[in-house]
C-alpha positions as CSV (number, residue, x, y, z in Angstrom):
1,M,0.4,0.3,-0.1
2,S,1.7,3.5,-0.6
3,A,2.0,5.8,1.7
4,P,-0.3,9.2,2.0
5,V,0.4,12.5,0.3
6,K,2.6,14.6,2.5
7,A,1.1,17.8,3.1
8,P,3.5,21.0,2.4
9,R,4.8,22.4,6.3
10,L,3.5,25.7,6.1
11,P,3.9,28.3,9.2
12,A,0.6,30.2,10.6
13,F,1.1,34.0,8.5
14,K,0.3,35.5,11.2
15,E,0.7,39.1,9.1
16,P,4.1,40.9,10.1
17,T,3.8,43.6,12.7
18,T,5.2,47.1,11.2
19,V,7.6,49.9,12.7
20,G,6.3,52.5,9.8
21,S,5.4,52.9,6.4
22,G,8.0,52.5,2.9
23,D,8.6,54.1,0.2
24,L,9.1,51.7,-3.1
25,T,10.4,54.5,-5.4
26,G,13.2,55.4,-2.2
27,L,14.9,52.3,-1.6
28,E,18.4,52.2,-2.0
29,V,19.7,49.8,-4.8
30,D,21.2,45.9,-3.4
31,G,19.1,47.6,-0.4
32,R,16.4,45.9,2.6
33,A,13.9,46.1,4.0
34,E,12.4,44.9,7.2
35,G,9.0,45.1,8.8
36,L,7.5,47.9,6.5
37,L,4.0,48.7,5.3
38,F,4.1,49.4,1.3
39,E,0.2,50.5,0.4
40,A,-0.5,51.8,-3.2
41,D,3.0,52.7,-4.1
42,D,3.6,52.3,-7.7
43,A,6.5,50.6,-8.9
44,D,7.5,51.2,-12.5
45,G,10.6,51.8,-13.4
46,V,12.2,51.1,-10.1
47,D,15.1,49.1,-9.5
48,L,14.3,46.2,-6.9
49,E,17.1,43.7,-8.4
50,D,18.6,42.3,-5.7
51,A,16.3,43.3,-2.6
52,V,15.8,42.1,0.4
53,F,12.2,42.4,1.9
54,T,12.1,40.8,6.0
55,E,8.6,41.2,7.7
56,C,7.0,43.5,5.0
57,I,3.4,44.1,4.3
58,F,2.8,44.9,0.5
59,R,-0.9,46.0,0.2
60,S,-2.4,47.5,-3.1
61,V,1.1,47.9,-5.0
62,A,1.4,48.2,-8.6
63,L,4.5,46.4,-9.6
64,Q,4.3,46.3,-13.3
65,G,7.2,47.9,-14.8
66,A,9.3,46.7,-11.8
67,A,13.2,45.2,-12.0
68,M,12.4,42.0,-10.2
69,S,15.4,39.8,-10.6
70,R,16.8,38.0,-7.7
71,V,14.5,39.5,-4.8
72,T,13.8,38.2,-2.2
73,F,10.5,38.4,0.3
74,G,10.5,36.9,3.4
75,D,7.8,36.4,6.5
76,C,6.2,38.7,4.2
77,R,2.6,39.6,3.3
78,I,2.4,40.4,0.0
79,E,-2.4,41.4,-1.0
80,E,-3.7,42.4,-4.0
81,V,-1.2,42.7,-5.9
82,N,-1.6,43.7,-9.2
83,A,0.8,43.5,-12.7
84,P,-0.2,42.5,-16.1
85,V,3.7,41.8,-15.9
86,L,5.5,40.7,-13.2
87,E,9.3,40.4,-13.5
88,A,11.1,38.6,-10.7
89,P,13.2,35.5,-12.3
90,D,15.7,33.5,-9.7
91,S,13.4,35.6,-6.9
92,G,13.7,34.1,-3.4
93,W,10.1,33.4,-1.4
94,W,9.6,31.9,2.1
95,N,7.3,31.6,4.7
96,T,5.5,34.4,2.5
97,A,1.6,34.8,2.0
98,V,0.3,36.0,-1.4
99,I,-3.5,37.4,-0.9
100,G,-5.8,38.5,-3.3
101,G,-4.5,39.9,-6.4
102,R,-4.3,39.7,-10.3
103,I,-1.6,39.2,-12.3
104,G,-1.5,38.1,-16.2
105,S,1.6,37.1,-16.5
106,A,4.0,36.1,-13.4
107,E,8.2,35.7,-14.6
108,L,9.2,33.2,-11.8
109,Y,11.6,31.1,-13.2
110,G,14.5,29.9,-12.1
111,A,13.1,31.4,-8.5
112,T,13.1,29.2,-4.8
113,F,10.2,28.9,-3.0
114,R,9.6,27.7,0.8
115,S,6.6,27.7,3.0
116,V,4.7,29.7,0.6
117,K,0.7,30.2,0.0
118,F,-1.1,31.4,-2.3
119,E,-4.9,32.4,-2.2
120,R,-7.6,33.8,-4.3
121,A,-5.2,35.1,-6.9
122,K,-5.7,35.2,-10.8
123,L,-2.6,34.6,-12.8
124,G,-2.4,34.3,-16.4
125,Y,0.5,33.0,-17.3
126,L,2.3,31.4,-14.1
127,N,6.2,30.8,-15.4
128,L,7.5,28.5,-13.3
129,R,10.4,26.9,-15.3
130,R,13.3,26.0,-13.3
131,A,11.6,26.8,-9.9
132,K,12.3,25.3,-6.8
133,I,9.1,24.7,-5.1
134,K,9.1,23.1,-1.9
135,D,6.1,23.1,0.9
136,V,3.5,25.6,-1.6
137,L,0.0,25.1,-1.3
138,F,-3.0,27.1,-3.5
139,V,-5.9,27.9,-2.1
140,D,-9.1,29.2,-4.1
141,V,-6.6,30.6,-6.8
142,H,-7.4,30.4,-11.1
143,I,-4.4,29.7,-13.3
144,E,-4.5,30.1,-16.9
145,E,-1.3,28.5,-17.7
146,L,1.1,27.2,-15.2
147,D,4.4,26.6,-16.9
148,A,6.5,23.9,-14.7
149,G,8.8,22.7,-17.1
150,T,12.2,21.5,-16.0
151,A,11.3,23.0,-11.9
152,S,11.5,20.4,-8.6
153,L,8.2,20.4,-6.8
154,E,8.1,19.1,-3.2
155,R,4.6,19.0,-0.9
156,V,2.6,21.1,-2.6
157,S,-1.1,20.8,-2.8
158,F,-4.3,23.3,-4.6
159,I,-7.6,23.9,-3.0
160,D,-10.1,24.6,-5.1
161,C,-8.2,25.3,-7.6
162,T,-9.0,26.0,-11.6
163,I,-5.2,25.0,-13.8
164,D,-7.0,25.6,-17.3
165,T,-3.3,24.5,-19.1
166,L,-0.5,22.7,-16.6
167,V,2.7,22.1,-18.1
168,L,5.1,19.7,-16.3
169,N,7.7,18.7,-19.1
170,G,10.9,17.6,-17.8
171,A,9.6,18.4,-13.9
172,K,9.8,16.6,-10.7
173,L,7.3,15.6,-8.4
174,K,7.4,14.0,-5.0
175,D,4.1,14.6,-2.7
176,V,2.2,17.0,-5.4
177,D,-1.8,16.3,-4.7
178,L,-3.7,17.3,-7.6
179,R,-6.8,16.4,-6.3
180,G,-8.2,20.0,-5.3
181,A,-6.5,21.2,-8.8
182,R,-9.8,21.4,-12.1
183,L,-7.7,20.6,-14.8
184,R,-8.8,21.6,-18.4
185,T,-4.9,20.2,-20.2
186,L,-1.7,18.8,-19.4
187,S,1.7,19.0,-21.3
188,G,4.1,16.9,-20.2
189,I,1.8,13.8,-18.3
190,S,5.2,11.4,-18.1
191,S,6.7,13.6,-15.3
192,L,3.3,13.1,-13.3
193,K,5.4,10.6,-10.9
194,G,5.6,12.2,-7.7
195,A,1.6,13.4,-8.3
196,T,-1.4,11.7,-7.3
197,V,-4.5,12.9,-8.9
198,S,-8.9,12.1,-8.0
199,Y,-9.8,9.4,-10.1
200,E,-12.0,11.6,-11.3
201,Q,-9.2,13.1,-12.9
202,L,-7.9,10.3,-14.2
203,I,-10.4,9.6,-16.2
204,D,-10.1,13.4,-17.7
205,L,-7.0,12.1,-18.4
206,A,-6.9,9.0,-20.0
207,P,-7.7,11.0,-23.4
208,I,-3.9,12.7,-23.1
209,L,-2.6,9.6,-21.7
210,A,-3.3,7.0,-24.0
211,G,-2.2,9.6,-26.8
212,E,1.4,10.2,-25.1
213,L,1.4,6.6,-25.4
214,G,0.5,6.0,-29.4
215,L,-2.8,4.1,-28.1
216,R,-5.6,3.8,-29.9
217,V,-8.8,3.5,-28.5
218,E,-12.5,2.3,-30.4
């Protein structure tokens, strides 16, 4: 008998206690911010590359046009962030909750996620190629396309989520629970080893599986 799927190991995600308000436009290059509230900032054109945010709250911040390569969020809470395009490749996320918001294209390839929760968000294209994703929970999230090609996923779960297109080509999965996700299209079905699906999902995936194996069903 196979072992039950392991759930993500997550903190309580308590709201950080902030000590003041911050201004993303005034942050030093490669700067650090700790315990600050960023509210309704417009970061268009701001260089946030290599910045480190710890125990900060981001509320209704516009991140379109911000350069965020290698940015780090630790023990943060990110609420209602909207961006047609979010450019944050090779970024780091740990003990952080992302609540609400709408992002058209989230370019997070090569990023590292550890103990992160996404909740009540709408994401168009979520690019997680080459990302390292461990202990991550998605709750009530609609993703049009989740591209996790060549990524590593461990202890990742979905609850009340919709994924229109899931791309797993070359990905490595361990304890990935897809039972709470409504899947419409899947690419890279051979990389599903290490995932758990429901019987209903298995039936839905049958035509894709047959196509991958070259089976003719009559």
